[in-house]
N, C-alpha and C positions, 0 to 999 in steps of 0.2 A: 214480689213477682211470683206468679203462679208457676207450678211445675210444668215442664214441657209435656205435651200430649204424646203418650205412647199407649195405644190401644192393643190388646191381645188380638191375634188373628181371628179367633172365633167370633169376635164381636163386630167384625167389619161387615158393612153392607156397601151398596153401590157408592154412596156419597158421604158416609158417616165421617170419615177422617177429614176430608177436604172441607165439608160443610162446617164442621166444628171449628176448624182452623180459620176459615174465611170469615165466619160470623164473629169470632172473637177478634180477629184482626180489624174488621169493619168497626166494631164497637170501640176498640181501644184507639184506633186512628181517629174516630169521630169525637171522642171526649178528650183527646190530647195525651192519653197515656203512652201512646206510641207515635213517634214522629216519622214522617216520610224520610227515606234514605235515597241516596243517589244510586242509579243503576246504569251500568255500561253493558250493552249487549253487543258482543263482538262476533261477527260472522267470518269464519276462516274457510278452510278448504272443504266445501260441502255444497249442498243443494239449496240451502236456505229453507229446508222443510220444517225446521223447528220453530222459526219465527212465524211461518205460515200456520203451523199447528196452534201456536200460542194465540194467534188472532181469532181462533175459533173457541177460545175459552168462554164459558158460560157463567160460572158462579165462583169467583167474580169474573167479569168480562175484562178484555184487554183494556178497554176504555177506563174501567174503574182502576185498574192497576196503575196506569200512567197519570191519572188525575188525582188519586187518593192514596195509593200505596207507595209509589216511588216517583222520583224525579228522573225521567229517562234522559240521561245526558247524551248518549250516543247509541245509534243503531244504524248500521250500514244501509239497510233497506228502507227504514221508516222516517229518518230525520229529513228535515227540509234543507239545511245547508249542504252544499256539495264541495268536492275538492278540498283545498286547504282550509276552507271555512269549517268544514266538517271535522277534519283532523285537529283543528285548533281547539275544539271542545275537549279532545282527549288530552292534549298537551297542557292546556290551562288547568285541567283537573289534576294532572300529575304534579304540577308545580304548586298546587294548593295543599292545605291541610285537611281538606274535606274527606270524610270517610265515604266509601262506596262499595257496592257489591258488584262483582264482575261475573257476568254470565257469558259463556263462550259456546257457540255451536260451530261445528266443523273441525276437521283435524288440522294439526300444525304441520305444514310442509317443511322438511328439513333440507331437501336437496339444494345444492348451491347456496348454502347459508340462508335458505328460506325464500329465495327469489322466485320459486315456482308459485308463490302465493303472496301477492302484493295488495295491500288494502288502500293504497293511495300514495301521494307524494306530499312532502312537507318541507318547505324551504329548499325546494329543488332536489330533494333526495327521496328515493323510494322508501316507503315504510312497509316492511314485510309483516306478514301475520306472526311470524316467529318473534320479531322485535316487539310487536304490540302485545302479544301474549305474555312475554316476560316482563315488560315494563309495567303493564297493568296488573298482572297476576302477582307480582312481588309487593304491590302496594295495597291491593284491595283488602277489605276487612274479611270478606268471604268470597270464595271462588267456586262457581258452579259450572261443571261440564254438562252441557245440555245436549242430549242425543248421542247416538252410537259413535259418530265420528269424533266428537270431542272427548268421549270417554276413553276409547282405546283405538281410535283410527277408523273403525267402521268401514263402510263402503269406500271411503276415500283412500283407505290403506289396503284395500283388497288387492290380491295378486293381479298384475305384477308390481303395483305400487311404484310407479315411475317417479312420483313426486316425493317419495320417501316420507310419507305422512305418518304421523304418530298421534296418540292421544295427548291431551293437554298436560296430564300428570307427568309425562316424559320430559317436559321442558321446565317444570316448576318444582322447586324443592320446598313444598308446603302442602298442607291438606287441601284436597280438591273434592268437593261434594259431587258425586257422580250420579247422573240421571240418564241411564242408557235407554234407548228406544229409537226407532227409526220410523216416524219421529218420536220425540218426547211428548207424552200426553200433557195438555195444558195444566191439568190438576197437579201433576207431579212437580212441575216447576212452581206454579202459584202456591201450592201447599207448602213446598220447601221455603219459598220466599216469605210466606206468612209466618212460618215458624221462626225464621231468622229475625224478622222484624220484632216479634214478641218475646222470644226466648233465646235466640242465638242458634247455633248449629243444632240440627235435629239429631236424634240417636241414629247412628250409622252401623251397618254391618261391617264385616271384616274386609269388604271391598269398597267401603266408603259410599254405599248406597243408603238412602233413608229407609229405615225399617218400616216407616209409615206406609210405604208403597211397594217395597221390594222384598218383603219378608216371606212370602208364600209362593210355592210353585203353582204355575198356571194349571198343571195337571190335577192338583188337589182340589181345585174349585171348578174344574171344567164341567159344564152341564152334560157332557158326553161320558163322564167318568163311569157311570153305571154300565155303559156298553163295553168299556175297557175291562171292568171287573168280570163281565160275563163273556169276554172273549169275542165280542161282535165288532168286527172291524170293517170300515169302508174299503171297497176295492177300487173305487174311482172317486174323483172329486165330485162333490155335490150330494153324495149319499149322506144320510144324517147320523151315521154311526161313528165310532171312534176312529180318528185319523192316524193313530200310532203307526200302523204299517205303511202309511203313505209318507211317513217322515215327519210327523208333527213334532215340534220341538218343545211343546208344553211341559213334558216331564223333566226338562233341564233348565227351564226359564222361570226366574223368580220375578213376578210383577202382578199387579192386581187387575189386569185386563178383564178377567171374567166377571168381576163385580162392578168395575168402573165403566167399562165399555167406552165407546168413542162417539164423537159428533153429538154431544149432549145426550149420551147414553143410548144411542139408537142401535148400534151394532158393534161387533168386534171381529177380529180375524177368524176365530173358529166359526162364527156365524156365517162367514163367507167361505167356509171349508178350507182354512189354511192357518198355520201358525209356523212362521219361519224363525222364531226365536230372536226377533230383532232387539229385544230388551236384555239379551244375555251377552256377556263378554265373548268376543270372538266372532260376532256377527260381521259380515256374512260368511266368511270363508269356512268357519267351523260349524255353521248352522245350516248351510245349504249344500246340495240342492234339496228342495222340499220333496221331490219325487226322484227315485232311482229307477231307471228303466232296466228291465231284464233282457239284455241283448241275446241271451242264449235261446230265446224263443223265436228269434227272427229267422 
């Protein structure tokens, strides 16, 4: 087996990491060196933004993922079966010896023993997201928290947090690979999944984020960095200068948005004059507001 891919930050370009992983995964899946694994995608307390983001994946596409990379056993939004027929897929998997990867988006609601977030009913009993997360999380070969809410609560746990939502790690006593972002970029998930299929768990930082995608500050690769170094700052949104004084969170957010971009590499938040630090722990409460108004001038 080859060594896992770990590229130094200075060698990264827009697609280098993901492209190399994806191409190797395609090759090894095609010649039988790597076999498809089962994947459970569990949506908990959130907006379903991460599964929508994943559908926009380009290389590989979502279609390629579910036809060639994994056997998608369960997805709240995308599977054809409904009600108990859908949940039966989960319980059959839990009773089997089959290995599977668990991907979770959305926070885990704890209030009233998890009854503020129910994924369905099975044999006449409601199944809470809390129950599903623990049952599946304790058996999965790998667990991936996809997006800000699953990582540490995100917007679902923002004040006043009436549902008492928390990140997935808070209810599992095991390693959880964390992919923060609101939403998670398709490449971050598909690259992590490709690495798992070929090599197992990718190299992680001290907060369990894959170094392949979360090793460098946005600020250090920002195309407006030269303006920062020269002290030229935007005073209003839309100006092309450094956004630091308007509250840009790039200096504290580690992710590769500047080189990877979004929507098939068309644009990214700074290109739209904003960075709210959605890929950093503590989003949104500790990352916003993006603009602070000076009320002393009123």
